[in-house]
N, C-alpha and C positions, 0 to 999 in steps of 0.2 A: 534774331530774336529766339527762334525755335531751338537753336543750338544751345543757347544759354539756358533756356528752360529745362533742356533735358540733363545739362551738367548740374543745375541746381537740384533737381530730383534725385540724381545719384548721390550727390553730396549728403542730401537729407537722408536717404535711406542707410548711407554709411554711419551716419551720426546715431540713428535709431538703433542699429544693430550693435554699435559700441556701448550704448547705453545698457541695452539689455544683458550684454555680457558682464558689465560691471555692476549690475543689479544683484546685490546678495541673496535676494529670493530666488533669482533666476539661476544663480550658482548653485544654491542648495538643491534645487529641483534637478539640476543635471547630476550632481553628485548622488543624490538618492536614486536617480535612474541607473546609474554606473553600479550601485551597489545591490540593485534588485535582481541580479542575475542568479538564478537559483542554482544554475550548474557551477558556478564558478566561485573563488574565494569570498567568504563573506567578511564584511569590514563594518565596525560599529566603533563608536566612541566609547572608551572604556569610563565607567563610573568612578567617582571619586573613591580612593582607597584600594581600588583594585590594581594589581601590578600588570605589566604588558604580558607576562608569562600566563598569568590567571586568565586574561582576557583571551589570550590565544588558544588555551585549553578549552575555554568555554565555547569558543567559536567553532573548534574542531568538532565538539560533541553534536553541534546542530547540522553537520554536513553528513551526506550519505557516504558510506565507506565500505570496507570488503565485505561486511556481512550483507549490505544491501546489493553488492555486485553478485552475490550468490544467488539472489532472487531473480536474477536476469532469466533464468531457465523457465520461469513461470510465464514469462510475457509472450504473447502469441493468441492464435485462435485454436480452440480446442473441441473435439466432440467428447461428450461425456456419457459414460455407463454408470448408473446408480444402481446399487443394491441395498435394500432395507430388510432387515430382519425384525419384523415387529413381535414375533413370538420366541425370540432368542436365537442364538448363532446355530443351534440344531434344526431349526425349522427351514422350510424353502422360503428364499428372500424374494421380495417383489422388485421387478427390474424395470427401469425407464432409462430413455435416452434424452440428450439434451445438448446444448452447445455453450460454450464460455470463451469470452473475450476478455483477456488479461492484459492490462497497459499500465505503464509508470504514470504516476501523477505526483504533483507536488515537488517538482525537481528531483525526481527518482528517489524520492523518500518512501515511497509506498506504492505497492502494486495493487491496483483495483480489478477485481473479478467481478463480472457481470454474467449470470448463468440464466438461461431459460431452459425450461424442461417440463416434465410431468412428475407428479407425485400423487400416488394413489388415485389416479384418474383425474387430478385437478391441473390446472396451468400452474407452473411453479417458476418463480423468479427469486432469485437472489443476488445480494451485493456483499462482497468481502473485501477489507483491506488487509494487506500483509505487509509488515515492515519490520525494522529492527530498531529497539531502543537503545541508543549508544550509551547513555547514562547508566540504565541499569544492565546492559549487556544481556538482552533478552529479545528473542523474536516475539512479536506481538500481531494480533489479529482480531478483527472486530468482524461481526457476521450479522446480518439480518435478510429475513426471507418474507415472502408472501403468504407463508403457512404459519407465521407467528407473529405477535407483537413485541416479542423479547429481541432485546439487543444483547447478542452474546459477545464476550471478550475471552481471551486466552493469550497466555504467554508460555514460553518455553525456550528450549536450547536446540542446536544442531549438533548432531554426533560427529565428532573430530575424524572418524574414519569413513564411516557410511554415507554422511551427509545427510541423513534422515533428519527431518525437523519434528520434534514432539512438543506439542503444545497441550496445556492444561487449562481447564476452565470449568464452569458450572452450567448445569442446565436443569431447567424445572421439568416435572413430567405431571401434567394436570390430571392425566387420567388415573394415576396412582396417588393423587394429592400430595406429591412429593416436590419440594423446593430445594435448590442448591445441591442437586446430584454431581458429584464429580466425574467429569469425563475427560479422556484423553484423545487428541488428534495426532495421528502420525502421517507425515508426508514423506514417502520413498520414492526412488527414482529407478525403477526396473531397467530403464534404457534412454537414450537421448529423446525419444518421441513419446515417452510415457511417464506419467505421474500418478501415483496411487494415495489416496487420501483414506485413512481408516479411522473410524470412530468407536472408541471403546467406552462401556459404561462401567466404571470402576466400582460403582456402589454393588454392581452384581458380580464382579471379578475382574481380574487383570486382563484376561483374554476374552472378555465378553463383547464381542463386536456386534454393533447394530447398525452401522452404515459402512459403506464402501463405495468411493467414486473413482473410475478409473478416467482419467484425462488422456487422450490420444491427440497429438499434435496435427492440425490441419496446415498450419502455415509457420514458416520460420520468421517472419516479419516481426521487427521489435519495435 
């Protein structure tokens, strides 16, 4: 009797598994799970009226590509040295040190920077996202810090020869009662262990540098 009971239990389990596999809701769930891999090829059902070619081009625009691969060099642990020229580029800058952790997020579509340091004697924290918009063919960044309630956004291109990334955006200047001041961010790569970011106030002049940050790599871990 015990043997018959065990056989009956095994048969019941097999039937339950078969029913689950034949259940359309279960199949849909498994298929969705297979499509959820952010690093692999994306597959979606094409809406009515869209050709397979159009759908393929659309899906390709959603995936990280060669421009995102270039951003790999930002990933890692960094020491930062910041210089701020409060009274213009001919004045003595205020210097401060900090640390930055940069990592891939959202399936290697964006690099997230988290920086901790000092600014004018205050604890300073900032977060930035850096990526590439495939549709617009532009590098993009968004930036927020503990020294402001503004969310800054900028876009730009990479120089084909030097590899420098130049982004343009707007910044307000509350002390001067100015809004929408055009600024330029330039990321250059002096060597494999160093990245330099320069911020220029274009309202005051093309070479009017107000901030410079030197990133020195601490770790090569990605």
